[in-house]
MOPAC internal coordinates of N, CA, C and O (Angstrom, degrees):
PM7 1SCF
backbone

  N    0.0000 0     0.00 0     0.00 0    0    0    0
  C    1.4533 1     0.00 0     0.00 0    1    0    0
  C    1.5229 1   110.82 1     0.00 0    2    1    0
  O    1.2310 1   120.85 1   137.82 1    3    2    1
  N    1.3023 1   115.99 1   -42.18 1    3    2    1
  C    1.4645 1   120.96 1  -179.09 1    5    3    2
  C    1.5386 1   110.97 1   -62.51 1    6    5    3
  O    1.2310 1   120.59 1   140.97 1    7    6    5
  N    1.3169 1   116.48 1   -39.03 1    7    6    5
  C    1.4629 1   120.80 1  -179.66 1    9    7    6
  C    1.5276 1   111.02 1   -64.66 1   10    9    7
  O    1.2310 1   120.42 1   137.90 1   11   10    9
  N    1.3149 1   116.79 1   -42.10 1   11   10    9
  C    1.4662 1   119.88 1   179.33 1   13   11   10
  C    1.5256 1   111.72 1   -65.27 1   14   13   11
  O    1.2310 1   120.80 1   141.02 1   15   14   13
  N    1.3189 1   116.08 1   -38.98 1   15   14   13
  C    1.4620 1   119.35 1   177.80 1   17   15   14
  C    1.5243 1   111.46 1   -66.61 1   18   17   15
  O    1.2310 1   120.55 1   141.56 1   19   18   17
  N    1.3253 1   116.56 1   -38.44 1   19   18   17
  C    1.4715 1   119.82 1   178.08 1   21   19   18
  C    1.5319 1   111.22 1   -64.88 1   22   21   19
  O    1.2310 1   120.43 1   137.79 1   23   22   21
  N    1.3109 1   116.78 1   -42.21 1   23   22   21
  C    1.4658 1   120.65 1   178.31 1   25   23   22
  C    1.5311 1   110.56 1   -64.82 1   26   25   23
  O    1.2310 1   120.50 1   136.62 1   27   26   25
  N    1.3328 1   116.66 1   -43.38 1   27   26   25
  C    1.4707 1   120.50 1   177.98 1   29   27   26
  C    1.5246 1   110.88 1   -62.84 1   30   29   27
  O    1.2310 1   120.29 1   144.18 1   31   30   29
  N    1.3144 1   117.06 1   -35.82 1   31   30   29
  C    1.4623 1   121.53 1   179.14 1   33   31   30
  C    1.5280 1   111.13 1   -68.29 1   34   33   31
  O    1.2310 1   120.24 1   139.91 1   35   34   33
  N    1.3074 1   117.15 1   -40.09 1   35   34   33
  C    1.4634 1   120.88 1   178.37 1   37   35   34
  C    1.5338 1   110.78 1   -66.24 1   38   37   35
  O    1.2310 1   120.60 1   134.65 1   39   38   37
  N    1.3211 1   116.46 1   -45.35 1   39   38   37
  C    1.4636 1   119.94 1   179.76 1   41   39   38
  C    1.5232 1   111.11 1   -64.33 1   42   41   39
  O    1.2310 1   120.26 1   138.19 1   43   42   41
  N    1.3292 1   117.11 1   -41.81 1   43   42   41
  C    1.4590 1   120.68 1   179.14 1   45   43   42
  C    1.5241 1   111.66 1   -65.16 1   46   45   43
  O    1.2310 1   120.28 1   139.75 1   47   46   45
  N    1.3193 1   117.07 1   -40.25 1   47   46   45
  C    1.4624 1   119.09 1  -179.09 1   49   47   46
  C    1.5322 1   111.24 1   -67.68 1   50   49   47
  O    1.2310 1   119.91 1   141.85 1   51   50   49
  N    1.3228 1   117.78 1   -38.15 1   51   50   49
  C    1.4642 1   120.01 1   177.89 1   53   51   50
  C    1.5307 1   110.39 1   -66.61 1   54   53   51
  O    1.2310 1   120.46 1   137.51 1   55   54   53
  N    1.3255 1   116.72 1   -42.49 1   55   54   53
  C    1.4720 1   119.97 1   178.12 1   57   55   54
  C    1.5197 1   111.47 1   -64.80 1   58   57   55
  O    1.2310 1   120.10 1   143.76 1   59   58   57
  N    1.3227 1   117.41 1   -36.24 1   59   58   57
  C    1.4743 1   120.97 1   178.18 1   61   59   58
  C    1.5253 1   111.15 1   -67.36 1   62   61   59
  O    1.2310 1   120.08 1   139.08 1   63   62   61
  N    1.3056 1   117.45 1   -40.92 1   63   62   61
  C    1.4608 1   121.34 1   177.35 1   65   63   62
  C    1.5247 1   110.50 1   -62.11 1   66   65   63
  O    1.2310 1   120.68 1   135.31 1   67   66   65
  N    1.3235 1   116.31 1   -44.69 1   67   66   65
  C    1.4705 1   120.43 1  -179.47 1   69   67   66
  C    1.5261 1   111.19 1   -64.48 1   70   69   67
  O    1.2310 1   120.23 1   138.38 1   71   70   69
  N    1.3246 1   117.16 1   -41.62 1   71   70   69
  C    1.4628 1   119.10 1  -179.26 1   73   71   70
  C    1.5174 1   112.35 1   -68.00 1   74   73   71
  O    1.2310 1   119.81 1   146.67 1   75   74   73
  N    1.3150 1   117.97 1   -33.33 1   75   74   73
  C    1.4727 1   120.26 1   176.70 1   77   75   74
  C    1.5311 1   110.15 1   -70.54 1   78   77   75
  O    1.2310 1   120.01 1   139.12 1   79   78   77
  N    1.3013 1   117.59 1   -40.88 1   79   78   77
  C    1.4656 1   120.25 1   179.29 1   81   79   78
  C    1.5257 1   110.71 1   -65.65 1   82   81   79
  O    1.2310 1   119.80 1   142.11 1   83   82   81
  N    1.3189 1   117.99 1   -37.89 1   83   82   81
  C    1.4575 1   120.94 1   179.96 1   85   83   82
  C    1.5311 1   112.49 1   -67.19 1   86   85   83
  O    1.2310 1   120.17 1   156.28 1   87   86   85
  N    1.3152 1   117.28 1   -23.72 1   87   86   85
  C    1.4573 1   120.25 1  -179.13 1   89   87   86
  C    1.5240 1   112.51 1   -75.60 1   90   89   87
  O    1.2310 1   119.54 1   159.18 1   91   90   89
  N    1.3060 1   118.49 1   -20.82 1   91   90   89
  C    1.4615 1   120.70 1  -177.47 1   93   91   90
  C    1.5210 1   109.76 1   -89.80 1   94   93   91
  O    1.2310 1   120.84 1  -114.20 1   95   94   93
  N    1.3252 1   115.99 1    65.80 1   95   94   93
  C    1.4639 1   120.35 1  -178.96 1   97   95   94
  C    1.5216 1   110.60 1   -83.87 1   98   97   95
  O    1.2310 1   120.34 1   -36.99 1   99   98   97
  N    1.2942 1   116.95 1   143.01 1   99   98   97
  C    1.4494 1   121.99 1   173.36 1  101   99   98
  C    1.5067 1   115.69 1    76.46 1  102  101   99
  O    1.2310 1   119.30 1  -175.09 1  103  102  101
  N    1.3225 1   118.94 1     4.91 1  103  102  101
  C    1.4488 1   119.44 1  -179.80 1  105  103  102
  C    1.5218 1   112.00 1  -105.62 1  106  105  103
  O    1.2310 1   120.06 1   171.62 1  107  106  105
  N    1.3086 1   117.49 1    -8.38 1  107  106  105
  C    1.4524 1   120.78 1   179.64 1  109  107  106
  C    1.5142 1   111.66 1    73.50 1  110  109  107
  O    1.2310 1   121.03 1    15.46 1  111  110  109
  N    1.3162 1   115.64 1  -164.54 1  111  110  109
  C    1.4563 1   120.00 1  -178.94 1  113  111  110
  C    1.5201 1   112.28 1   -74.86 1  114  113  111
  O    1.2310 1   119.84 1   162.51 1  115  114  113
  N    1.3182 1   117.92 1   -17.49 1  115  114  113
  C    1.4560 1   120.32 1   178.02 1  117  115  114
  C    1.5177 1   112.60 1   -65.15 1  118  117  115
  O    1.2310 1   120.36 1   148.57 1  119  118  117
  N    1.3229 1   116.92 1   -31.43 1  119  118  117
  C    1.4484 1   120.31 1   178.72 1  121  119  118
  C    1.5196 1   113.02 1   -70.37 1  122  121  119
  O    1.2310 1   120.47 1   154.19 1  123  122  121
  N    1.3082 1   116.71 1   -25.81 1  123  122  121
  C    1.4667 1   119.24 1   178.69 1  125  123  122
  C    1.5186 1   111.98 1   -74.44 1  126  125  123
  O    1.2310 1   119.96 1   154.31 1  127  126  125
  N    1.3313 1   117.67 1   -25.69 1  127  126  125
  C    1.4572 1   120.40 1  -179.15 1  129  127  126
  C    1.5068 1   112.70 1   -91.07 1  130  129  127
  O    1.2310 1   119.94 1   173.09 1  131  130  129
  N    1.3210 1   117.72 1    -6.91 1  131  130  129
  C    1.4469 1   120.24 1   175.35 1  133  131  130
  C    1.5095 1   114.66 1   106.12 1  134  133  131
  O    1.2310 1   119.14 1   178.37 1  135  134  133
  N    1.3002 1   119.24 1    -1.63 1  135  134  133
  C    1.4568 1   119.86 1   179.76 1  137  135  134
  C    1.5155 1   110.01 1   -74.43 1  138  137  135
  O    1.2310 1   120.71 1   -36.50 1  139  138  137
  N    1.3067 1   116.25 1   143.50 1  139  138  137
  C    1.4546 1   121.12 1  -177.52 1  141  139  138
  C    1.5140 1   109.63 1   -96.96 1  142  141  139
  O    1.2310 1   120.41 1   -49.47 1  143  142  141
  N    1.3184 1   116.82 1   130.53 1  143  142  141
  C    1.4595 1   120.54 1  -179.18 1  145  143  142
  C    1.5235 1   110.26 1  -117.92 1  146  145  143
  O    1.2310 1   120.92 1  -127.82 1  147  146  145
  N    1.3393 1   115.84 1    52.18 1  147  146  145
  C    1.4614 1   123.71 1   178.10 1  149  147  146
  C    1.5169 1   112.51 1    47.50 1  150  149  147
  O    1.2310 1   121.11 1  -116.88 1  151  150  149
  N    1.3072 1   115.48 1    63.12 1  151  150  149
  C    1.4564 1   120.65 1  -178.39 1  153  151  150
  C    1.5209 1   111.08 1   -75.24 1  154  153  151
  O    1.2310 1   121.12 1   -31.23 1  155  154  153
  N    1.3012 1   115.47 1   148.77 1  155  154  153
  C    1.4539 1   122.70 1   176.51 1  157  155  154
  C    1.5150 1   107.36 1  -114.96 1  158  157  155
  O    1.2310 1   120.61 1   -49.78 1  159  158  157
  N    1.3161 1   116.44 1   130.22 1  159  158  157
  C    1.4585 1   120.10 1  -179.18 1  161  159  158
  C    1.5215 1   109.76 1   -77.01 1  162  161  159
  O    1.2310 1   120.85 1   -53.14 1  163  162  161
  N    1.3257 1   115.99 1   126.86 1  163  162  161
  C    1.4534 1   121.08 1   179.02 1  165  163  162
  C    1.5170 1   109.18 1  -126.11 1  166  165  163
  O    1.2310 1   120.85 1   -13.41 1  167  166  165
  N    1.3118 1   115.99 1   166.59 1  167  166  165
  C    1.4517 1   121.04 1   177.83 1  169  167  166
  C    1.5206 1   109.86 1   -74.18 1  170  169  167
  O    1.2310 1   121.46 1   -39.00 1  171  170  169
  N    1.3152 1   114.81 1   141.00 1  171  170  169
  C    1.4650 1   119.77 1   177.80 1  173  171  170
  C    1.5225 1   108.43 1   -86.61 1  174  173  171
  O    1.2310 1   120.91 1   -49.00 1  175  174  173
  N    1.3209 1   115.86 1   131.00 1  175  174  173
  C    1.4612 1   120.80 1   179.22 1  177  175  174
  C    1.5185 1   109.76 1  -135.66 1  178  177  175
  O    1.2310 1   121.02 1   -30.09 1  179  178  177
  N    1.3051 1   115.66 1   149.91 1  179  178  177
  C    1.4591 1   121.16 1   173.32 1  181  179  178
  C    1.5085 1   113.92 1    63.62 1  182  181  179
  O    1.2310 1   121.27 1    55.55 1  183  182  181
  N    1.3147 1   115.17 1  -124.45 1  183  182  181
  C    1.4586 1   121.26 1  -175.48 1  185  183  182
  C    1.5224 1   112.07 1   -68.64 1  186  185  183
  O    1.2310 1   120.12 1   150.76 1  187  186  185
  N    1.3327 1   117.37 1   -29.24 1  187  186  185
  C    1.4669 1   119.99 1   177.49 1  189  187  186
  C    1.5200 1   110.62 1   -63.91 1  190  189  187
  O    1.2310 1   120.68 1   138.62 1  191  190  189
  N    1.3293 1   116.30 1   -41.38 1  191  190  189
  C    1.4631 1   120.48 1   179.70 1  193  191  190
  C    1.5257 1   110.29 1   -66.57 1  194  193  191
  O    1.2310 1   120.58 1   137.23 1  195  194  193
  N    1.3248 1   116.49 1   -42.77 1  195  194  193
  C    1.4525 1   120.84 1   178.45 1  197  195  194
  C    1.5219 1   111.55 1   -62.80 1  198  197  195
  O    1.2310 1   120.70 1   136.05 1  199  198  197
  N    1.3268 1   116.27 1   -43.95 1  199  198  197
  C    1.4633 1   120.62 1   178.57 1  201  199  198
  C    1.5310 1   111.40 1   -64.22 1  202  201  199
  O    1.2310 1   120.49 1   144.69 1  203  202  201
  N    1.3193 1   116.66 1   -35.31 1  203  202  201
  C    1.4567 1   121.74 1   177.34 1  205  203  202
  C    1.5306 1   110.41 1   -62.83 1  206  205  203
  O    1.2310 1   120.36 1   133.92 1  207  206  205
  N    1.3466 1   116.91 1   -46.08 1  207  206  205
  C    1.4621 1   120.48 1   179.02 1  209  207  206
  C    1.5286 1   112.30 1   -69.32 1  210  209  207
  O    1.2310 1   120.06 1   145.89 1  211  210  209
  N    1.3219 1   117.49 1   -34.11 1  211  210  209
  C    1.4753 1   120.56 1   175.86 1  213  211  210
  C    1.5280 1   110.13 1   -64.37 1  214  213  211
  O    1.2310 1   120.45 1   139.62 1  215  214  213
  N    1.3284 1   116.75 1   -40.38 1  215  214  213
  C    1.4647 1   120.51 1   179.11 1  217  215  214
  C    1.5229 1   110.79 1   -64.51 1  218  217  215
  O    1.2310 1   120.08 1   138.87 1  219  218  217
  N    1.3185 1   117.46 1   -41.13 1  219  218  217
  C    1.4556 1   120.37 1   177.71 1  221  219  218
  C    1.5374 1   110.32 1   -64.17 1  222  221  219
  O    1.2310 1   120.27 1   136.34 1  223  222  221
  N    1.3236 1   117.10 1   -43.66 1  223  222  221
  C    1.4551 1   120.83 1   178.75 1  225  223  222
  C    1.5250 1   112.67 1   -62.93 1  226  225  223
  O    1.2310 1   120.75 1   138.72 1  227  226  225
  N    1.3340 1   116.18 1   -41.28 1  227  226  225
  C    1.4644 1   119.87 1   178.44 1  229  227  226
  C    1.5244 1   111.39 1   -66.37 1  230  229  227
  O    1.2310 1   120.18 1   143.23 1  231  230  229
  N    1.3273 1   117.26 1   -36.77 1  231  230  229
  C    1.4635 1   118.98 1   179.82 1  233  231  230
  C    1.5289 1   111.09 1   -69.55 1  234  233  231
  O    1.2310 1   119.97 1   143.07 1  235  234  233
  N    1.3248 1   117.66 1   -36.93 1  235  234  233
  C    1.4643 1   120.54 1   176.12 1  237  235  234
  C    1.5325 1   110.17 1   -66.52 1  238  237  235
  O    1.2310 1   120.47 1   136.71 1  239  238  237
  N    1.3262 1   116.71 1   -43.29 1  239  238  237
  C    1.4687 1   120.57 1   177.44 1  241  239  238
  C    1.5295 1   111.21 1   -62.22 1  242  241  239
  O    1.2310 1   120.27 1   139.24 1  243  242  241
  N    1.3275 1   117.09 1   -40.76 1  243  242  241
  C    1.4584 1   121.66 1   177.98 1  245  243  242
  C    1.5208 1   110.46 1   -61.65 1  246  245  243
  O    1.2310 1   120.34 1   135.88 1  247  246  245
  N    1.3136 1   116.95 1   -44.12 1  247  246  245
  C    1.4607 1   121.57 1   179.76 1  249  247  246
  C    1.5190 1   111.24 1   -63.29 1  250  249  247
  O    1.2310 1   120.20 1   136.94 1  251  250  249
  N    1.3317 1   117.22 1   -43.06 1  251  250  249
  C    1.4649 1   121.20 1   179.40 1  253  251  250
  C    1.5286 1   110.66 1   -65.17 1  254  253  251
  O    1.2310 1   120.35 1   138.85 1  255  254  253
  N    1.3349 1   116.93 1   -41.15 1  255  254  253
  C    1.4704 1   119.99 1   178.24 1  257  255  254
  C    1.5195 1   111.37 1   -64.14 1  258  257  255
  O    1.2310 1   120.37 1   139.04 1  259  258  257
  N    1.3173 1   116.90 1   -40.96 1  259  258  257
  C    1.4692 1   120.38 1   179.00 1  261  259  258
  C    1.5375 1   110.24 1   -62.53 1  262  261  259
  O    1.2310 1   120.57 1   135.62 1  263  262  261
  N    1.3279 1   116.52 1   -44.38 1  263  262  261
  C    1.4675 1   119.34 1   178.05 1  265  263  262
  C    1.5255 1   111.59 1   -63.23 1  266  265  263
  O    1.2310 1   120.17 1   139.69 1  267  266  265
  N    1.3266 1   117.29 1   -40.31 1  267  266  265
  C    1.4527 1   120.89 1  -179.86 1  269  267  266
  C    1.5204 1   111.46 1   -65.41 1  270  269  267
  O    1.2310 1   120.23 1   135.42 1  271  270  269
  N    1.3210 1   117.17 1   -44.58 1  271  270  269
  C    1.4562 1   120.84 1   178.76 1  273  271  270
  C    1.5326 1   110.38 1   -63.02 1  274  273  271
  O    1.2310 1   120.72 1   139.30 1  275  274  273
  N    1.3176 1   116.23 1   -40.70 1  275  274  273
  C    1.4713 1   119.68 1  -179.69 1  277  275  274
  C    1.5248 1   111.89 1   -66.55 1  278  277  275
  O    1.2310 1   120.34 1   139.70 1  279  278  277
  N    1.3222 1   116.95 1   -40.30 1  279  278  277
  C    1.4625 1   120.42 1  -179.81 1  281  279  278
  C    1.5211 1   111.00 1   -68.72 1  282  281  279
  O    1.2310 1   120.06 1   141.38 1  283  282  281
  N    1.3290 1   117.50 1   -38.62 1  283  282  281
  C    1.4682 1   120.76 1  -178.83 1  285  283  282
  C    1.5259 1   111.14 1   -67.25 1  286  285  283
  O    1.2310 1   120.59 1   143.81 1  287  286  285
  N    1.3208 1   116.48 1   -36.19 1  287  286  285
  C    1.4695 1   118.80 1  -179.58 1  289  287  286
  C    1.4998 1   108.00 1   -74.39 1  290  289  287
  O    1.2310 1   120.10 1   180.00 1  291  290  289

């Protein structure tokens, strides 16, 4: 059981990293390091909205997996 949870945690963390990186469109590599390039907040539409909800779902799943692994140990 522990092995399956560890594998699920690794896959979820990689997917979460990829989804966060994909959301920083148009900011270049400076956005990945935390520098602010005068961003303007716009409405999310289409694939951006879907990616936003996928990121939220992955973060909730990651949190639940972390709690489960911690409780089992």
